[in-house]
N, C-alpha and C positions, 0 to 999 in steps of 0.2 A: 504494500500500500504506500502510495506517495505521501509526502508531507502535506500536500494540499488536501488529500483525501481525509487526513486525520484531523483537519481543522474544523472545529465546530462552528456553526453559524450562530447568530445572535440568539436563536431559540433552541439551540442544542441539536439542530438538524445537521444534514450532511451537504457538502458541496457536490456539484455534479460529478458523476463518475465513480463515486464511492460504492463499494460493494457491501450492502447491508448484512450479508452472511458472514463477513469477516470482521465485524465490529460488534460492539455491545457487550454487556456482561463483563466489563473489564475487571471487576473485582476478582473474578476467577480466571479470566482468559488472558489478561495482560501479563507479559513477562518483563515489563519495564518498570523501573522505579520512578522515573521522571516523566514529566509531561502528562497528557491525558488524551483520551479518545472520546469521540462523540457518544452520547447515550441519550435515550429517551428519558426525560426528566420523570416521566410517569411510569416507567417500566425498567426492567433489568434487575439483575442481582444486586442486593443492597450490601454496601459496606460504607464506612464513613467517608464521605467525599469521593466515593467510587475508587478508593485506593485498593491496592492488592490485598486480598484476604489470605494471609499466610502466617505461618509460625516459623518460617525461615527468615529470621530477622537480623542475621549477622551484618548486613549492609544497611540496615535501617537507621535513620537519624531520629525519627519519632515513631513510636508504636502506640496505636489507639487500642483501647481494650474496654470491655464492658464488665461491670460487676452487678449482676441482676439480683440484688439482695435488699429486702425491705423489712426484715423481721425484727429490726430495732426501732421501728416507727412508733411514735407516741400518739398519732392522730390518724389521718387517712392513709391507708396502705395503697400500694400500686406502683411505687417507684422501681420495683423489679422489672417493670416493662419500659423503663426509661431508656436504656441503651438502644433498644429496637426502635423506639420513636425518634430518638435523636439521629440515628442513621438514616431513617426514612426522610426526615426533614432536611437532611444535608444535601439531597440530590440537586436542588436548585443552586446551591453554592458551588457545585462542582463544574459548572458549565463555563464560566467566564473568568477573566482576571478579577482578582480580589479588589473589592471597593472598601475603603478609599486608597488602598495601597498601590494599585495600578500594575500589579505583576501577578504571575502564576506562581504560588509558593512552591509548587512541585517542580519548578525549574531549579530550585535551590535546595530542596529537602527531599530525602527518600522517606516516605510515610507509608507505614503498613497498618492494616487492620488485623489485629491478632485474634479477634473474636472475643468470646466471653469467658470469664472465670467460672468454672463449674462449682456450684455450691449445692450440696444435697439438702433440700428443704427439710428433710427428716432429722438432720443433725445440725441445727443452727449454731450450736456451740463450737462447731468446727470452723465456722466462717473466718475467724481471725487468722487461724493457721493457713487455711486455704488461700485467702486473699494475699496474705503476706508472702506465701510461697510463689503464688502466681506472679506477683510483682517482682520478686527477687529473680525469677527466671528471665524476665524481660530486661531488668536492669543489669543483669550479668553480661548482656550484649552491648553495654554502654549506650543504650538507646534512652531517649527521653520519653517518659510515659505521658499520655493524655488519656484520662480514664473517665468513663461515664458510670455514675451510679444509677440505680440503687439509692438507698437512703444515706444520710450523711455519716453514719457510723463507719461506712467503708473507708473513709479517709484515715481512720485510726490505723488499721493494718497497712494501708498504703504508706503512711508516714513512717511506720516502723521499718518497712523495707527500704525506703529512701534514706532514712537516717542511718541504717546499717551500712549503706554504701557511702554516704556523703558526710556523715556526722550530724550533730544537732542543726536544725534548720530554722530560719525565719519563716513565719507564716503570713501570707497575704490572704486574708479570709473575708470573702463576700458573703453576707448572710443577714437575715432578719434577727437571728438569735446568736448569742455568744457561744453557746454549746460548751459551757464550763460549769454546768450544774454538777453537784457531787453525785457519785455513785459508789457502788461496792464492787469488790473483786468478782469478776466473771459476769457482770451485768452487761447486756447488750442494749445500748441506749444511744440514739442519735442526737442526744442533747448534752452529753457529758464527756465526749471523747477528747476534747482539747484540754480539759483539766487533767485527764489521765495522761495524755501525751506530754503535758508540761511536767507532771510529777515524775514521769519516766525520763525526762531530760532529752527528749527527741525533738522538741521545739523550744525556742527561746523567746518568751513573751516580750523581753526588753527590746527586741529588734523586729517585732511583729506588729501588724496592723489589722484591725477588724473594721470592715467597711459596710455601712448600711444597716447597722444594728438598730433595732427598735423594740427591744424587750430589756427589762432590768435584770442585772445580775452583777456580782462582784467582777471587776475588770480583770482580776488575777494577774495584773502587771502588763496586760496588753494595752497598746494605744488604740482607743475605740473612736471611730468616726461614725457617729450615729447618722441615720438617714436624714434627720432635719439639718444636721451640720453639712452634709453633702449637698442638700438642696440649697442652702444659703450660700455656700462657698464654691461649689462647682467642681467638675472633674479635675481641672488643672491644680486646684488646691489639694485635692486628694493625692494626686501623684507627687506633689511636693512633699507631703507628709510621708508618703511611702519612701521617697528618696532619702529623707532625713532619718527615718527609722531603720529601714532595711539596708540602705547603702550598698556595700559590696558583699554583704553576707549571702550565702547560698539560701535560696528561698523556695518554698513550695506554695503554689496557688491553689486554693480550694474555693469553688464557686457554688454555693447553695442557691438554686434558682429562686428561692423565696426571698433573696435579697431584692429582686425585682418586684415591684408592686403587683398585686394580683390583677390589676387592670390590664397589665401587659403579660403576666405569667400566672394564669389561674390554675394551671395543671400541676399542683404541688400538694404535699401532704399537710403542711402547717402554714397556710397563707396568713400574712399580716399586712394590714393596710398601711399606706404611707411610705412605700419603698421607692427605690430608684426606678426611673424609666429605663426601658431597654437602651435608649440612646445614651443616657448617662453611663450605664454599665459598659457599653461597648467602647465609649470614648476612654474610660479608665483602662480597660483591658488593652486597647490599642496603644496605650502609653507605657506598657510594661517591658518594651524591648530593651531598655537600658539595664535591666536587672538580671542577675545570674539565677535563673529559675530552673530547677532540676526536674520539676514535674508539676502537673496540674490535673485537677479533676473538675467535672461539672456534675452535680448530684441533685437528687430530690425532684426530678421530673416524673410526674405521675400522670400518664396520658389519659386515664379515665376521667380526670377532672379538667382536661384541656378544652379549649374552644378553638376550632379551626386550626389546630396544631401550632398556635402561636407560642406556647411555652416551649415545645420541642424545637421550633425554629429559633427562638431566642438562645436556647442552649447550644444548638448546632452552630449558630453564628458566633457565639462567645468562643467556642473551641476552635472554630475556623480562624477567627481573628487572632487568637492566641498563637496558633501555628504560624500565621503571617508574621507576628512579632519575632518568632524564632527564625523565619526566613530572613528578616532584616538583620538579625545577628549573624546569619550565615553569609551575608553580603548582598542581599537584594537591595537595589536602590529604592529609596523611599524619601520623597519630599512630602512632609506631613501637611499638605494643603487640604483644607477641609476639616482638620482636627482642631483648629484654633477658632 
């Protein structure tokens, strides 16, 4: 197939002369890390952003994975279906150059979809060990993880695996809730894991920032930028605080989709009014390129409560734009026009 045949049109269609029998389903059929082939947005095998669905990741820069676990949820269940919904919502983002970046991130990064971590629903107490082992296998290949939950508890074993490789981490935490409520040994709770991670020494609250919080709890040493503060001061001020607090420390980004107001992201288990808009959240995420981020996740997408897939689309776009920031770090040219 010629280069011209591989170029998508503005609607994801084909140029004249392309053979439709030799394209499509690139998640399974493509043998190339870089670039992309045309797909029907509404059809084809699903992977995140149509990337190769493989566990042969020796040459991957970023590995996408799902953690379909929601047995630590305190309110509405259903986030176990989040990875599937986010993959489906990502198809429209896989067609054209990234906005506002103006490049194809897959010209600069080899991105694989590793599939999902298998967790036996009949043995929920094995979840920590299974998720941590799953992440460790990926990190052993020196790839950066982008992970989809699942409820927010999954970030705890992910942090354990990342800290085992990189040491104690700064946390850049987007959420409506601080998730530092106390718990007891062995408890599975999506509202307490960051206090546990702090006590284990795998995150350092003195160089961490929580963004969008709008529930009360002890700050536990974190710098907390509540949602009203973000509304008053704006994304640029948020990024300035992140720069001051995180600096050059290695960091992990965790994005609970309920950081976004339920007007924009209703499909989640514990919605709280007064959150960030999708536009505010994306502007902050797009500003993370200067930081040394070793991994990130997007969690708490519960599609049963979604409306027209807007929550899944927000989650997919957050992950897509984060990948673009890593392409910038890999050398992609980016003039941040439209971000100011």
